[in-house]
C-alpha positions in Angstrom: 13.4 -23.2 -37.0 10.8 -24.2 -34.5 8.0 -21.8 -33.3 9.8 -21.4 -29.9 12.9 -20.0 -31.6 13.1 -16.4 -32.7 15.6 -15.1 -35.2 18.1 -12.6 -33.7 18.5 -9.5 -35.8 20.6 -6.3 -35.6 17.7 -4.5 -37.2 15.8 -1.9 -35.0 12.5 -3.0 -33.5 9.4 -1.9 -35.2 5.7 -2.1 -34.2 4.9 -3.0 -30.7 6.6 -4.9 -27.9 4.7 -6.3 -24.9 6.4 -6.7 -21.5 4.9 -8.9 -18.7 5.9 -7.9 -15.2 6.2 -11.0 -13.0 6.9 -10.7 -9.2 9.8 -12.8 -8.1 9.5 -15.1 -5.0 11.5 -12.4 -3.1 9.2 -9.5 -4.1 8.1 -7.2 -1.3 7.4 -3.6 -0.7 10.0 -1.7 1.3 10.2 1.8 2.9 13.3 3.7 2.0 14.8 6.4 4.3 18.2 6.6 2.6 20.9 5.2 0.4 24.5 4.2 0.8 26.9 3.2 -1.8 29.1 4.4 -4.6 31.0 3.5 -7.8 32.3 -0.1 -7.6 36.0 -0.7 -7.9 35.6 -1.8 -11.6 34.4 1.8 -12.3 31.7 0.4 -14.6 28.7 0.1 -12.2 27.1 1.8 -9.2 26.4 -0.1 -6.0 23.4 1.2 -4.1 22.1 -0.1 -0.7 18.7 1.1 0.2 17.9 1.3 4.0 15.1 2.2 6.4 15.8 3.8 9.7 14.2 2.9 13.0 14.8 2.9 16.7 16.4 -0.2 18.0 14.1 -3.1 19.1 15.0 -4.3 22.6 17.1 -7.4 22.8 15.5 -8.3 26.1 13.1 -6.8 28.7 12.4 -7.7 32.3 9.0 -6.8 33.7 7.4 -7.0 37.2 4.4 -9.3 37.6 1.9 -8.5 40.3 -1.1 -10.5 41.5 0.2 -13.5 39.6 -0.9 -12.2 36.2 -0.6 -8.5 35.8 2.4 -7.5 33.7 3.8 -4.1 34.5 6.1 -1.8 32.6 9.6 -2.8 31.9 12.0 -2.5 34.8 15.1 -3.2 32.7 15.7 -3.1 29.0 18.7 -4.3 27.0 18.9 -2.6 23.6 21.3 -1.2 21.1 22.3 2.4 21.9 22.0 3.5 18.3 19.5 4.2 15.5 19.3 1.2 13.3 19.7 1.5 9.6 18.2 -1.8 8.3 19.6 -2.5 4.7 16.6 -3.7 2.7 18.2 -4.3 -0.7 21.4 -3.9 -2.7 21.2 -2.8 -6.3 23.9 -2.8 -8.9 23.3 -0.4 -11.8 25.2 0.2 -15.0 25.5 3.8 -16.2 22.6 3.5 -18.7 20.3 2.2 -16.0 21.5 4.8 -13.5 20.8 7.6 -16.0 17.3 6.2 -16.7 16.6 6.0 -13.0 17.7 9.6 -12.4 15.5 10.8 -15.3 12.5 8.8 -14.0 13.0 10.2 -10.4 13.5 13.7 -11.7 10.2 13.5 -13.7 8.3 12.3 -10.6 9.9 14.8 -8.3 8.9 17.6 -10.7 5.3 16.4 -10.6 5.4 16.1 -6.8 6.7 19.7 -6.5 4.0 21.0 -8.8 1.3 19.2 -6.7 2.9 20.6 -3.5 2.9 24.1 -4.8 -0.8 23.8 -5.7 -1.6 22.5 -2.2 0.3 25.3 -0.5 -1.8 28.0 -2.2 
């Protein structure tokens, strides 16, 4: 067996394990205002779409120009007549991952609530 090959074993891990976190080429920070999704048709995973909400950005604007160079306020605007929910990422979670995520979020929410109570005194 070469140095690059490790023996696979059914024995439990002992000692230490090191994890390196490497950002993918698609890594970015997103703001999350909400989530949409549910249990997938297979019944074995959860589909979760995270979105941010914002007002619609105009598709076009027309402005008046005076004195050949001064741009005034818009005189006509074409924009969506809705609030935009921009889906930032889709995530598929198995039950174990969903439970771990729930526990992690619950722990952080409890800490935030404790801090908030202290700040309100």
